[in-house]
N, C-alpha and C positions, 0 to 999 in steps of 0.2 A: 742683626745682620741679614741682609736680603739673600734669599735662596732662589736659584733658578729652577723653574718647573720643568721637569723632564718630560718631553712629549711621548716617551715610551709608555709612561703610566696612562696617559690619555688614550693611546692606542689600545692598551690592554683592557681598559674599562669599556671602550667602544666595542671591542671584539666580544667581550662577555655579554654585554647587553644585546647586541645584534644576534648573537648565537642563540640566546634564549628566545628572542622574538621569532626568529626563523624556525626554531624547533617547535614552537607552538603552532605556527602556520602549517608545519609539515605533519601534524598529527590530526587524524580524523576520529571523531568520537561517535559512538553508536549507543542506542538504548537496547532494551531486551528484544525488540522486534527488528533490530539492525537498521533503524532509521537514524539518519544523521541528526545529532543533538549537540547541545553545549556540553562542556566538560563536567559541569555540575550535575547534569542529569544522565550521565553516561554510565554504562556497565562495561563497555569494551572500548578499545581504541586501536587504531591502525596507524603504523608509521607510513608516511607517504610512499606509495609503491615506486620502486626503482625498476629499471629494465635490464634484462639479461638476454643474451643470445639464446634462441630457441633450442638449439642442439645441446648447448651446455646445460640448459635447465632440465630438459626431459630426455635427452639422450638420442634424439632423432630430429630430422628436419620435418617441418609442417608446411605444406603448400601455402604460399602467399603470406606466411607469417614469419617475419625475420627475427622478432624478439618477443618476449613475454614480460609481463609485470610480476615482480616478486611480491607476494601478499603475506604479510605477517600481522596477525591480530592478537591482542593481549587482553587479559582480564585487568580492568582498571584497579580492582581492589588489591590484587596480589602481584600485578605486573608480570604474571607468568603467561606463557604462550597459550593461546586458545586455538589458533589455526595457523598453518603454514602451507603454502602451495604457490602455484603459478596461474596466471590468468591472461587471456588474450586482451582483455579490456581493463581499463583503470579501476572500474567499480567492482571487479571480481565476479561478474555474472557468467563469464565463459572460462571455466577452469580447464587446465591442461596438465597432463602428467600426474604425478603423485600428490595427493592432498591428504593432510593429516589434521585431526582434531584432538584436543587435549582438555582434561578437566583442570580445575583450579589448583590441584596438587601436582600438576605437571605430568600426569599419567596419560598415555595415549588411549583414546576411547573409540576412535574410528579412523579407518584409512580407505581411500578410494582412488582408483586410477582412471583418470579421464584420458582415454587413449584416442588421440586424433588419427591414429593409423586406420581405425575402423569407423570413427564418427567424425564428421567434418567440423561440427560446431556443437559439442555437448554443452548444455546449459544447466548449471546447478543453481537452484533458487529455493529458498525455504518456502514450504507450502503455506498459504494463507487461508484462514477461514473466510467464507463468504459473509456478506452483510445480512443480518437477520432483520426483517421488518414486520411490523404489525400495521394493518390498515383497517379503518372503520369507515364505511360509507352508508349514507342514508338517502334513499330515493322513495319509492312507494313502499319500501321495506328496508330493514337494516341488513348489512352484510359485513361480517368480521372475517378478515383474511390474514393469514400469516404465511411467511415464506422466506426465500433467499433472493438477494440481489447481488449482481456482479457489476463492478465498476468498469465500463468499457474504455473510458478515457478519463483517468483521474490525475494525470500529470498536469493538465491544464486547469485553470481556475474554474472553467465551466465543466460540469459533471454530466456524464451520460450513463444512466443506470438501467440495466436489463434485469427484470425480476420475474420469478415464477413462484406461485404459491397455491394455497387451497383455502377456500372460505366456506362459511356456514351462513345460510340465510333462511328465514322463515317464509312460508307461503300463506295463501289465503286460508287454507284449511288448518292452519296451526302447526303443521309438520315442518321439520327442518330439512334442508337440502344442501348437499355439498356442491360447491361451485369452484372449478379450477380457475386460475388466473395467470395471465402472462401480460407483462406491461413493459413500456419503455418510458423513462422519465428523464427529461432534460432540465437540469437545474443550473440557473445562471444568477449569480449574486443572490438577491433576496426573492427571486421569482422562480417558478417551476411550471413546466407544461408536461402533462402525462397522458398517455394513451394506452389502452389495454383492451383485453378481450377474454371472454370465457366461451364455453360452448353454447351459451344462451344469449350473450349480449356483447356489444362493444361499447366503450365509454371513452370520454375525454374530460380531463380536468385541468384547471389552471389556477394559480393563486400565489400565495406567499410561502416562503421557506425560511425557517429559522436555522441558518447555518447547515441546512440539510439534515439536521437532527429531527425536525418536525416540519411536515408540509401540511398546510391548510388550504383547501381549494374548493371550488365549485365547478360544476360541469353538467354533462348530460349523458344518460345511458340509453343506447339504442338496442332494443330487442331484435333478435334474428327472426322471431315468429310471433304469432298472436296467441300462443297457448298460455293458459292462465297459471300453470304451476310447472316449475318455479319461475315466475316472470319477474325480472328486475328492470325497471324502466323509469324514465322521466328525469327531471332536474335532480342533480346529485350534489350533496356536500360530503366532504371526506377529510380525514386526518390520517397521516402516515407517520409512524415512529421508526427510527432506524437505530440499530445497535451494532457495535463492533466496526463502525465505519472508519475509525481513526487509523486502522491498520492499512486501509486502502487509500488513505487521503481523500475519502469521500466527503468528509465534513468540510465546510467552508471555515475559514479563519476569521475571527472577529478583529477588525481593525480599530484601534483606538486613536482618536485625533487629539 
């Protein structure tokens, strides 16, 4: 006996499938450093922020801000609330009103009031460690330098890094001398151009960069005076190693073809 297919069943199946797809699209996943990642690598997730009238959210009007985003973050392991609050922007960089943080057991661990009555644009952002670098250069003598770098523009594919450190070099008489360092490095694709200075010399290097993890370059060091100690001058070869750059998106990504 032939049975007629009820279109209501088809509608129910379509509704359930589409709801699941949209639910996935409406969820944002984060790693331990609150960088957006896939669900498989996530520790936290956020339901797509919705908007609410400002006065209803924080209890008062804020100049030029009609509504705020409702931010709810969860632990992916336990599905318990990690954070709840309101933000002026979609990415939760500018918080407003009462914000609360919780541990995985659901206990409140911190509360903060971002009061727009006194501060126009308070910004809450987790502090990040700077990039640590080691640099070894050889000219008429060797120079080992260590220090910190700050990524001035890491949102783009090209990276601009400002660094400051302190190095040790030997002189002609066999003694070792301290040499401060400040530099600016522009890294684009697999190439880099770096210029820097100490109280004794200025230098410029250029060469190849392996994903900004390792820079290999050649250049020249220009002394500020003709004194012999501690003098660092002439054609220079150098290598730079960077650590902790992934938190700042300072490293380049390797593209597979």
